[in-house]
C-alpha positions as CSV (number, residue, x, y, z in Angstrom):
1,M,23.4,-39.3,-31.4
2,I,22.8,-36.8,-28.5
3,R,23.4,-39.8,-26.3
4,L,26.0,-40.9,-27.3
5,S,28.2,-37.6,-27.7
6,T,26.5,-36.5,-23.9
7,V,28.0,-40.2,-22.8
8,F,31.4,-39.4,-24.4
9,A,31.7,-36.0,-23.1
10,F,31.2,-37.7,-19.7
11,A,33.7,-40.2,-20.6
12,L,36.0,-37.7,-21.3
13,L,35.2,-35.8,-18.1
14,G,35.7,-38.7,-16.0
15,G,38.8,-39.5,-17.5
16,G,40.9,-36.7,-15.7
17,F,39.2,-37.2,-12.3
18,G,39.9,-39.9,-9.6
19,C,37.5,-41.9,-7.6
20,D,37.6,-39.3,-4.8
21,E,37.2,-36.3,-6.9
22,Q,33.9,-34.1,-6.8
23,F,32.3,-31.7,-8.8
24,I,30.8,-28.8,-6.8
25,L,28.0,-26.9,-8.7
26,Q,27.2,-23.5,-7.2
27,N,23.7,-22.1,-8.0
28,E,24.0,-18.7,-8.9
29,D,22.3,-15.4,-7.2
30,P,19.1,-14.0,-8.4
31,I,19.1,-10.2,-9.3
32,I,16.8,-7.3,-9.5
33,S,17.7,-5.5,-12.6
34,E,15.1,-2.6,-12.3
35,A,12.7,-1.3,-9.9
36,Q,10.1,1.5,-10.5
37,M,8.1,2.9,-8.2
38,V,4.3,3.1,-9.6
39,V,1.2,5.3,-7.7
40,L,-2.2,4.9,-8.9
41,G,-5.0,6.8,-7.6
42,C,-5.8,10.1,-5.6
43,G,-6.1,10.5,-1.7
44,D,-7.7,8.0,0.3
45,E,-8.1,5.8,-2.8
46,Q,-4.1,5.9,-3.7
47,E,-2.3,2.8,-4.0
48,I,1.4,2.6,-4.1
49,Y,3.3,-0.4,-5.8
50,L,6.8,-1.5,-6.4
51,D,7.2,-3.0,-10.0
52,L,10.6,-5.1,-9.6
53,L,12.3,-7.1,-13.0
54,I,14.0,-10.1,-11.1
55,G,15.8,-12.7,-12.7
56,D,17.6,-15.9,-11.7
57,P,20.1,-17.8,-13.9
58,E,18.5,-21.0,-12.9
59,G,14.9,-20.0,-13.2
60,D,14.4,-20.9,-9.4
61,E,11.4,-19.2,-7.4
62,V,12.9,-16.3,-5.1
63,D,11.7,-14.5,-1.9
64,I,11.9,-10.6,-1.7
65,S,12.3,-8.2,1.5
66,I,11.8,-4.3,1.1
67,Q,13.2,-2.3,3.8
68,T,13.3,1.3,4.2
69,G,14.9,3.9,6.9
70,D,18.3,3.5,8.4
71,P,19.9,0.0,7.2
72,T,21.0,-0.9,11.0
73,N,17.4,-0.6,12.2
74,P,14.8,-1.1,9.3
75,V,11.3,-1.4,8.7
76,H,9.8,-3.3,6.2
77,I,7.2,-3.0,3.7
78,Y,4.2,-5.2,3.9
79,P,2.7,-6.9,0.8
80,G,-1.0,-5.6,0.1
81,P,-3.6,-8.0,-1.6
82,L,-3.6,-6.4,-5.1
83,G,0.2,-7.2,-5.6
84,V,2.0,-10.7,-5.7
85,G,3.5,-10.9,-2.1
86,L,7.1,-11.5,-1.5
87,R,7.5,-14.8,-1.3
88,G,7.9,-18.0,-4.0
89,L,8.1,-15.3,-7.0
90,T,8.8,-16.7,-10.6
91,T,11.8,-15.8,-12.3
92,T,13.7,-16.9,-15.6
93,P,17.1,-16.2,-16.7
94,A,15.7,-13.0,-18.5
95,G,13.7,-11.8,-15.4
96,V,10.1,-11.6,-14.7
97,W,8.3,-8.4,-13.8
98,H,6.4,-8.6,-10.4
99,R,4.3,-5.8,-8.6
100,I,4.2,-5.7,-5.3
101,Q,1.5,-3.8,-3.6
102,W,2.6,-1.1,-0.5
103,T,0.0,-1.6,1.9
104,A,-0.7,0.8,4.9
105,C,0.3,-1.2,8.2
106,S,-2.3,-2.5,10.4
107,T,-2.2,-2.3,14.3
108,D,-2.2,-6.1,14.4
109,P,-0.2,-6.8,11.5
110,G,-0.5,-10.7,11.8
111,P,2.4,-12.6,10.7
112,C,5.9,-11.3,9.4
113,P,5.5,-11.7,5.5
114,I,9.3,-12.1,5.1
115,A,11.0,-15.3,4.7
116,H,12.5,-16.4,8.2
117,R,16.1,-17.1,6.8
118,M,16.3,-13.3,5.5
119,L,16.0,-12.2,9.1
120,D,18.5,-11.4,11.6
121,G,17.5,-12.2,15.4
122,T,14.1,-12.5,16.7
123,M,10.9,-11.7,14.5
124,E,9.6,-9.1,16.8
125,D,12.7,-7.3,16.5
126,N,13.3,-7.2,12.6
127,C,10.0,-7.5,11.1
128,R,8.6,-3.9,12.1
129,C,6.1,-2.5,9.2
130,S,6.8,0.8,7.3
131,D,3.7,3.2,6.1
132,P,3.9,4.4,2.8
133,P,4.5,7.8,1.8
134,T,1.1,9.8,1.2
135,T,1.9,13.1,-0.4
136,N,4.7,14.2,-2.5
137,S,8.0,14.1,-0.5
138,E,11.5,14.1,-0.6
139,A,13.5,11.1,-2.0
140,F,13.4,8.1,0.3
141,A,15.7,5.3,0.3
142,L,14.9,1.5,-0.2
143,S,17.0,-1.7,-0.1
144,I,15.6,-4.9,-1.6
145,E,17.0,-8.1,-0.9
146,V,16.1,-11.3,-3.0
147,S,17.3,-14.7,-2.2
148,H,16.3,-18.2,-2.9
149,E,16.1,-21.2,-1.3
150,G,19.7,-22.7,-0.1
151,G,21.2,-19.5,-1.8
152,A,23.0,-16.2,-0.8
153,T,20.7,-12.7,-0.2
154,T,21.6,-10.5,-2.7
155,T,20.8,-6.9,-2.3
156,Y,19.9,-4.2,-4.5
157,G,20.1,-0.9,-3.2
158,D,22.3,-0.6,0.2
159,G,19.7,2.0,1.5
160,S,20.7,4.6,-1.1
161,A,18.3,3.7,-3.8
162,N,16.2,6.8,-3.8
163,F,12.3,6.6,-5.0
164,M,10.1,9.9,-4.9
165,L,6.7,9.7,-4.4
166,E,5.0,11.4,-7.4
167,Q,1.3,12.1,-7.8
168,P,-0.2,11.2,-11.1
169,D,-1.3,14.4,-12.8
170,D,-4.9,14.0,-12.5
171,C,-4.5,14.5,-8.7
172,L,-3.1,18.1,-8.5
């Protein structure tokens, strides 16, 4: 019965279109519905993470880019080995939580961890690394971009999404 009704529905839809007509299906953009900063450990053992709730209506995998500083000359957060990274993050329409470790920059950071389609210009100019904050500080701004293959890039925060580093109570 399902098959017959599906065929019938397509037949009805097809009746209003000529041979040269087309349906254009547009893939909806992914979204970040929540973002939180998590600080674990104290002093040299401190680890900083960003927890992001990322959803996509079609459940497509997404890539993200996290930037701080001046939006016209941003620096990027590089992922550490304890987080999930920045590429190929799974999603569902309701969203999936992902923890990204914000690691310190290396003198030789290696290849840019950000998907090439999310960068403007040359890799050397647009993939600079930002060290995480190390002490309680003033609020700082982050801009988080999320994109799926072949889709547009959606920005969470415009550089005004303020976060504050707060040490765990047992570190004070």
